[in-house]
DRENZARO-381591 format. One record per residue: residue number from 1; residue in three letters; y, x, z of N, C-alpha, C in turn. Coordinates in steps of 0.2 Angstrom, whole numbers. Last residue first. Example, Ala and Ser with C-alpha at 12.3 -4.5 7.8 and 13.67 -1.06 7.14 Angstrom:
<pts>
2;SER;-11;64;35;-5;68;36;0;64;39;
1;ALA;-28;66;39;-22;62;39;-16;66;39;
</pts>
This chain:
<pts>
254;SER;-166;-1;53;-168;0;60;-169;-6;64;
253;ALA;-162;-5;41;-169;-3;41;-171;-2;48;
252;MET;-149;-9;43;-154;-14;41;-161;-12;42;
251;ARG;-144;4;44;-143;-1;50;-148;-7;49;
250;SER;-146;10;32;-149;13;38;-149;8;44;
249;ASP;-138;2;24;-146;2;23;-149;5;29;
248;VAL;-125;5;28;-128;-2;29;-136;-2;28;
247;LEU;-124;18;25;-124;16;32;-127;9;33;
246;VAL;-126;18;11;-131;22;15;-130;20;22;
245;GLN;-115;10;7;-121;7;6;-127;11;10;
244;VAL;-104;19;10;-105;13;14;-112;10;14;
243;GLY;-106;27;-2;-107;29;5;-108;24;10;
242;ASP;-104;17;-12;-110;20;-11;-112;23;-4;
241;LEU;-90;15;-9;-95;10;-8;-102;12;-8;
240;VAL;-85;27;-14;-84;25;-7;-89;20;-5;
239;ARG;-89;26;-27;-92;31;-23;-91;30;-16;
238;GLU;-81;15;-31;-88;15;-32;-92;20;-28;
237;LEU;-68;21;-30;-71;15;-26;-78;15;-26;
236;GLY;-68;31;-40;-68;33;-33;-70;27;-28;
235;PHE;-68;22;-51;-73;27;-50;-74;29;-43;
234;ASP;-56;14;-49;-63;11;-50;-68;16;-49;
233;PHE;-46;25;-50;-47;20;-44;-54;17;-44;
232;GLU;-47;29;-63;-49;34;-57;-50;30;-51;
231;ARG;-43;17;-69;-50;20;-70;-52;25;-65;
230;GLU;-30;17;-64;-35;11;-62;-42;13;-64;
229;PRO;-24;28;-69;-24;27;-62;-30;22;-60;
228;SER;-27;37;-82;-28;30;-81;-29;30;-73;
227;TYR;-20;49;-93;-22;48;-86;-22;40;-85;
226;VAL;-23;54;-109;-19;49;-105;-23;48;-99;
225;THR;-29;63;-118;-24;66;-113;-20;60;-109;
224;GLY;-40;55;-122;-34;56;-126;-28;58;-123;
223;ARG;-51;54;-115;-45;50;-112;-40;50;-117;
222;GLU;-60;63;-121;-62;56;-120;-56;52;-118;
221;VAL;-53;75;-123;-55;71;-129;-57;64;-127;
220;GLY;-50;78;-109;-44;76;-114;-47;73;-120;
219;VAL;-63;80;-104;-59;74;-102;-53;73;-107;
218;SER;-66;91;-112;-70;85;-112;-66;79;-110;
217;THR;-56;100;-107;-57;98;-114;-60;92;-115;
216;GLY;-59;101;-94;-53;99;-96;-53;96;-103;
215;VAL;-72;107;-95;-71;100;-92;-65;97;-94;
214;ARG;-69;119;-101;-74;115;-104;-73;108;-101;
213;SER;-59;125;-92;-58;124;-99;-63;119;-102;
212;ALA;-66;125;-80;-60;121;-80;-59;120;-88;
211;ILE;-76;135;-84;-78;128;-82;-72;123;-82;
210;PRO;-68;146;-87;-73;143;-92;-75;136;-90;
209;TYR;-56;154;-84;-57;148;-81;-62;144;-86;
208;ASP;-56;164;-99;-53;163;-92;-55;155;-90;
207;GLY;-60;164;-112;-65;166;-106;-62;165;-99;
206;ASP;-45;169;-119;-52;166;-120;-57;169;-114;
205;ARG;-31;168;-108;-36;171;-112;-42;168;-113;
204;MET;-16;158;-107;-23;159;-105;-27;163;-110;
203;PHE;-4;157;-111;-5;160;-105;-12;162;-103;
202;THR;-4;148;-122;-2;155;-123;-3;159;-117;
201;ALA;-7;136;-116;-13;139;-120;-11;147;-121;
200;LEU;5;131;-112;0;133;-107;-5;137;-110;
199;ILE;11;128;-124;14;133;-120;9;136;-115;
198;PRO;2;117;-128;2;124;-132;5;129;-128;
197;GLY;6;108;-118;-1;110;-119;-1;117;-123;
196;HIS;19;102;-119;18;108;-115;11;111;-116;
195;SER;18;91;-129;24;96;-129;22;102;-125;
194;ARG;6;85;-126;7;87;-133;13;92;-133;
193;TRP;8;82;-112;3;87;-114;4;90;-122;
192;TRP;18;73;-113;19;79;-110;14;84;-112;
191;GLN;13;62;-121;18;66;-123;19;73;-120;
190;GLY;3;58;-112;1;61;-118;7;65;-121;
189;ASP;10;54;-101;5;60;-100;4;63;-107;
188;THR;27;51;-107;21;49;-104;16;55;-104;
187;MET;43;55;-101;38;57;-105;31;54;-102;
186;GLY;54;55;-92;55;52;-98;49;53;-103;
185;SER;54;61;-80;53;66;-86;55;62;-92;
184;THR;55;50;-72;60;55;-71;60;60;-77;
183;ARG;44;42;-76;51;40;-76;56;45;-76;
182;GLN;33;50;-73;34;48;-80;41;46;-81;
181;SER;34;52;-59;35;58;-64;36;56;-71;
180;GLU;32;39;-56;38;42;-54;39;48;-59;
179;GLY;18;38;-59;23;33;-62;30;36;-61;
178;GLY;13;47;-50;12;48;-57;17;44;-61;
177;ALA;16;40;-38;19;47;-39;18;49;-47;
176;VAL;8;29;-39;15;28;-39;18;35;-41;
175;ALA;-5;35;-39;-3;31;-45;5;30;-45;
174;GLN;-5;40;-27;-6;45;-32;-3;41;-39;
173;ALA;-5;29;-19;1;34;-18;1;39;-24;
172;ALA;-17;23;-23;-10;19;-25;-5;24;-24;
171;ALA;-26;31;-17;-26;30;-24;-19;27;-26;
170;GLY;-22;29;-3;-21;36;-6;-21;36;-14;
169;GLU;-25;16;-2;-18;18;-1;-17;25;-4;
168;ALA;-39;15;-4;-34;12;-8;-27;14;-8;
167;TYR;-43;24;7;-44;26;0;-40;22;-5;
166;SER;-39;16;17;-36;22;17;-37;25;9;
165;ASN;-48;4;16;-40;4;15;-37;10;14;
164;VAL;-60;10;18;-59;7;11;-51;6;10;
163;LEU;-59;15;31;-60;19;25;-58;17;19;
162;GLY;-56;3;38;-51;8;38;-52;13;32;
161;VAL;-69;-3;36;-63;-6;34;-57;-1;33;
160;THR;-76;6;44;-78;5;37;-72;2;33;
159;SER;-71;6;56;-70;12;52;-71;11;45;
158;ASP;-74;-7;60;-67;-5;60;-66;1;55;
157;MET;-88;-6;60;-85;-11;56;-77;-9;55;
156;GLU;-90;4;69;-92;5;62;-89;0;58;
155;MET;-86;-3;81;-83;3;79;-84;5;71;
154;ASP;-96;-13;81;-89;-15;80;-85;-9;78;
153;THR;-110;-8;71;-107;-9;77;-99;-11;76;
152;LEU;-119;-18;58;-114;-12;60;-111;-14;67;
151;GLY;-126;-28;54;-129;-24;58;-125;-18;61;
150;LEU;-119;-37;46;-123;-32;42;-126;-27;47;
149;GLY;-110;-46;51;-117;-48;50;-121;-43;47;
148;GLU;-95;-42;42;-98;-45;48;-105;-47;46;
147;VAL;-88;-37;32;-94;-33;34;-97;-36;41;
146;ALA;-78;-46;30;-82;-43;24;-88;-39;26;
145;SER;-72;-48;41;-77;-53;40;-81;-50;33;
144;LEU;-62;-38;41;-68;-37;45;-73;-42;43;
143;GLU;-53;-45;32;-56;-38;30;-62;-37;34;
142;TYR;-48;-55;40;-52;-56;34;-56;-50;32;
141;GLU;-42;-48;51;-48;-53;52;-52;-54;46;
140;TYR;-32;-41;44;-37;-37;48;-43;-42;49;
139;LYS;-24;-52;40;-27;-48;35;-33;-44;38;
138;ALA;-20;-57;52;-24;-62;48;-28;-57;43;
137;LEU;-13;-46;57;-19;-48;61;-24;-53;56;
136;PHE;-2;-46;48;-7;-41;49;-14;-42;52;
135;HIS;3;-59;52;0;-58;45;-4;-52;45;
134;PRO;7;-57;65;3;-62;63;-1;-61;56;
133;GLY;8;-39;70;11;-46;68;6;-51;66;
132;LEU;7;-26;80;2;-31;77;6;-38;76;
131;LEU;12;-10;78;15;-17;80;11;-22;76;
130;ARG;4;-1;72;4;-1;79;7;-8;81;
129;GLY;4;0;57;-2;-2;61;-1;-3;68;
128;ARG;12;13;47;10;6;49;5;5;54;
127;PRO;25;24;41;19;23;45;18;15;47;
126;THR;32;23;25;33;22;32;26;21;35;
125;GLN;30;24;12;35;28;14;36;27;22;
124;LEU;22;14;6;19;21;7;24;26;10;
123;MET;31;4;5;26;3;11;23;10;12;
122;TRP;37;5;-7;40;7;-1;36;7;5;
121;PRO;29;-1;-16;28;6;-15;32;9;-9;
120;HIS;23;-15;-19;28;-13;-14;27;-6;-12;
119;ARG;14;-15;-29;19;-20;-29;25;-18;-24;
118;LEU;5;-5;-25;9;-4;-31;14;-9;-32;
117;PHE;1;-10;-13;5;-4;-13;8;-3;-19;
116;LEU;-6;-21;-17;-1;-22;-12;4;-16;-13;
115;TRP;-16;-16;-25;-11;-19;-28;-5;-20;-24;
114;TRP;-24;-10;-15;-22;-6;-20;-16;-9;-23;
113;ASN;-28;-21;-7;-23;-16;-4;-20;-12;-10;
112;ALA;-36;-28;-17;-30;-31;-14;-25;-26;-11;
111;ARG;-46;-18;-19;-41;-20;-24;-35;-23;-22;
110;ALA;-52;-18;-6;-49;-12;-9;-44;-14;-14;
109;VAL;-57;-31;-6;-52;-29;-1;-48;-23;-3;
108;ALA;-66;-31;-16;-60;-36;-17;-55;-34;-12;
107;SER;-75;-22;-11;-72;-21;-17;-65;-25;-18;
106;LEU;-80;-30;0;-76;-24;1;-72;-21;-5;
105;ARG;-86;-40;-8;-81;-42;-3;-77;-36;-2;
104;ALA;-96;-33;-15;-91;-36;-19;-85;-38;-14;
103;ARG;-103;-29;-3;-100;-24;-8;-95;-27;-12;
102;TRP;-108;-40;3;-103;-36;6;-100;-31;1;
101;GLY;-109;-56;-6;-111;-49;-5;-106;-45;-2;
100;GLU;-98;-65;-16;-104;-65;-13;-106;-58;-12;
99;PRO;-80;-67;-13;-86;-65;-17;-92;-65;-13;
98;ARG;-69;-80;-11;-73;-75;-7;-79;-73;-11;
97;GLU;-55;-80;-20;-61;-83;-19;-66;-78;-16;
96;GLU;-38;-79;-14;-44;-75;-15;-51;-80;-14;
95;ASP;-26;-84;-11;-30;-87;-17;-36;-83;-19;
94;ALA;-24;-77;1;-23;-84;1;-27;-87;-5;
93;TYR;-23;-64;4;-30;-66;2;-30;-74;1;
92;MET;-10;-62;6;-14;-57;2;-20;-59;0;
91;ASP;-2;-70;14;-5;-72;8;-8;-67;3;
90;ALA;7;-56;20;6;-63;20;3;-65;13;
89;TYR;10;-43;20;3;-44;21;2;-52;20;
88;ALA;24;-42;20;21;-40;14;13;-42;14;
87;ALA;28;-45;33;28;-51;28;25;-49;22;
86;ASP;25;-33;39;21;-39;41;21;-44;36;
85;LEU;36;-26;33;29;-24;33;24;-30;34;
84;MET;47;-32;37;46;-32;30;38;-30;29;
83;LEU;47;-30;51;46;-37;49;44;-37;41;
82;ASP;49;-16;51;43;-19;54;42;-26;52;
81;VAL;62;-16;45;56;-13;42;50;-16;45;
80;LEU;69;-22;55;69;-25;49;63;-23;45;
79;GLU;69;-12;65;65;-19;67;65;-23;60;
78;GLY;76;-2;59;69;-1;61;66;-8;62;
77;LYS;89;-8;57;85;-7;51;77;-6;53;
76;GLY;92;-21;70;93;-15;66;88;-14;60;
75;PRO;90;-34;75;94;-29;78;96;-23;74;
74;VAL;93;-49;66;89;-43;67;93;-37;70;
73;TYR;102;-59;69;96;-60;68;91;-55;68;
72;THR;114;-53;71;113;-59;75;105;-61;75;
71;TYR;115;-43;62;113;-41;68;112;-47;73;
70;LEU;120;-50;51;113;-48;51;111;-47;58;
69;SER;134;-51;54;130;-57;54;123;-56;54;
68;MET;139;-38;52;137;-40;59;134;-47;59;
67;THR;141;-38;38;135;-34;41;134;-36;48;
66;GLY;144;-54;31;146;-48;35;140;-44;38;
65;VAL;136;-59;16;138;-60;23;141;-54;26;
64;GLY;129;-59;4;135;-62;4;138;-63;11;
63;LEU;117;-53;2;116;-60;5;123;-63;5;
62;ARG;121;-40;-2;117;-44;-6;117;-52;-4;
61;GLU;128;-36;10;131;-37;4;127;-42;-1;
60;ALA;117;-35;19;122;-40;20;126;-42;14;
59;VAL;110;-25;13;107;-31;13;112;-37;14;
58;LYS;120;-15;15;118;-17;8;114;-23;8;
57;ARG;120;-14;29;126;-16;25;124;-18;18;
56;MET;107;-10;32;109;-16;34;115;-19;30;
55;SER;99;-2;18;103;-2;24;105;-9;26;
54;LEU;89;8;7;90;2;11;95;3;17;
53;ALA;86;20;2;92;17;-1;94;10;3;
52;GLY;74;22;7;79;27;9;86;24;7;
51;LEU;64;13;3;67;12;9;73;17;11;
50;GLY;67;8;-15;64;12;-9;68;11;-3;
49;ASP;72;0;-25;76;7;-24;72;11;-18;
48;VAL;63;-11;-27;67;-8;-33;69;0;-31;
47;ASP;58;-14;-15;54;-14;-20;57;-10;-26;
46;ALA;70;-15;-7;66;-10;-6;61;-9;-12;
45;MET;74;-28;-12;79;-22;-13;74;-16;-12;
44;GLU;64;-36;-7;66;-36;-14;70;-30;-16;
43;SER;66;-34;7;60;-32;3;61;-31;-4;
42;ALA;78;-40;9;77;-33;10;71;-30;7;
41;THR;75;-53;6;80;-50;2;79;-42;3;
40;ALA;65;-56;16;64;-57;9;68;-53;4;
39;VAL;73;-54;28;67;-50;26;65;-50;19;
38;ILE;82;-64;26;84;-57;27;79;-53;25;
37;ARG;74;-76;27;78;-74;21;80;-67;21;
36;ASP;68;-75;39;64;-74;34;68;-73;27;
35;VAL;80;-76;48;76;-70;48;72;-69;41;
34;SER;93;-84;38;88;-84;43;84;-77;43;
33;LEU;106;-94;32;104;-87;34;98;-88;39;
32;ASP;111;-106;29;105;-105;26;102;-98;28;
31;PRO;124;-107;35;118;-111;38;111;-109;35;
30;LYS;136;-99;38;130;-97;33;124;-100;36;
29;SER;145;-104;47;147;-101;41;142;-99;36;
28;ARG;137;-107;58;140;-112;54;142;-110;47;
27;ARG;122;-97;60;129;-98;61;132;-103;56;
26;SER;106;-102;66;111;-100;61;118;-101;62;
25;VAL;100;-96;81;102;-102;78;107;-99;72;
24;PRO;86;-84;81;93;-87;83;95;-93;79;
23;GLU;70;-84;88;73;-85;82;80;-88;83;
22;GLN;61;-77;97;68;-77;98;72;-79;92;
21;THR;48;-77;93;49;-80;99;56;-81;101;
20;ARG;41;-73;81;47;-78;81;48;-81;88;
19;TRP;33;-62;80;30;-69;82;35;-74;83;
18;LEU;42;-53;76;36;-54;72;33;-61;74;
17;LEU;52;-53;86;54;-56;80;47;-57;75;
16;ALA;44;-48;97;47;-54;98;49;-58;91;
15;LEU;41;-35;91;36;-40;92;39;-47;93;
14;SER;54;-30;90;51;-31;84;45;-36;85;
13;ARG;58;-29;104;62;-33;99;58;-35;93;
12;ALA;48;-20;108;48;-26;111;52;-31;107;
11;PRO;50;-8;100;44;-12;99;44;-19;102;
10;ASP;63;-5;89;62;-6;96;55;-10;97;
9;GLY;60;5;75;62;-1;78;60;-1;85;
8;SER;56;15;67;60;17;73;62;11;76;
7;SER;38;11;63;45;13;61;49;14;68;
6;THR;24;16;71;27;12;67;34;15;65;
5;ASN;10;28;73;17;26;75;19;21;69;
4;ARG;-7;23;73;-2;27;70;5;24;72;
3;THR;-19;16;76;-14;18;81;-8;23;79;
2;PRO;-29;3;71;-26;9;70;-20;10;75;
1;MET;-43;-2;82;-37;-4;79;-33;3;77;
</pts>
């Protein structure tokens, strides 16, 4: 199991809330207020503005209640983030038609995680994995089943799933960062290179960086100076799966 630190929430309180062992009774003034509604609202806000802009006060304002009302349900922002993380895993594979073959299954796992981080980029801003909620465990169970029966040891199964998930997370982080650069600059990749490429060329002498110049030119011609995160994700994923293929083949041959 992953052992990275989680958010700053109190583990005992977070676990009780994750497994809903201490669901408080709604106050009469706001009978529709609940842990699930608070988490859903906070997640929607974080999707737009990130975790840094999230606060209990702002969530309360969005819900139309006093800040103290939230503390009846969730002790603080740390515990709230723990709940948001687990909720994000819910239904990740609910509509997933299980592919045939381990390679297609792992590919589906990688893509599901890739899209999860693109939908909820705030998840990239906080460590995850130590507090095991029901949705995280359901996700982990499904992903392990992708490599069940291949002759891998339990440790190898865990590491293989971790490798695929880590690749998806890293690729998503790069895609999110690229999107942020485009938003802050107001320019697409193509626009940026058309504007700044000639400036860069004035600093380079003929013969400098010959390999980089050749490859960069080839890539620019093929892509039209447009970077495609999904294309890069697809290429890298195939190379990751090639590596897993070597391990699986070695186990099946032994």
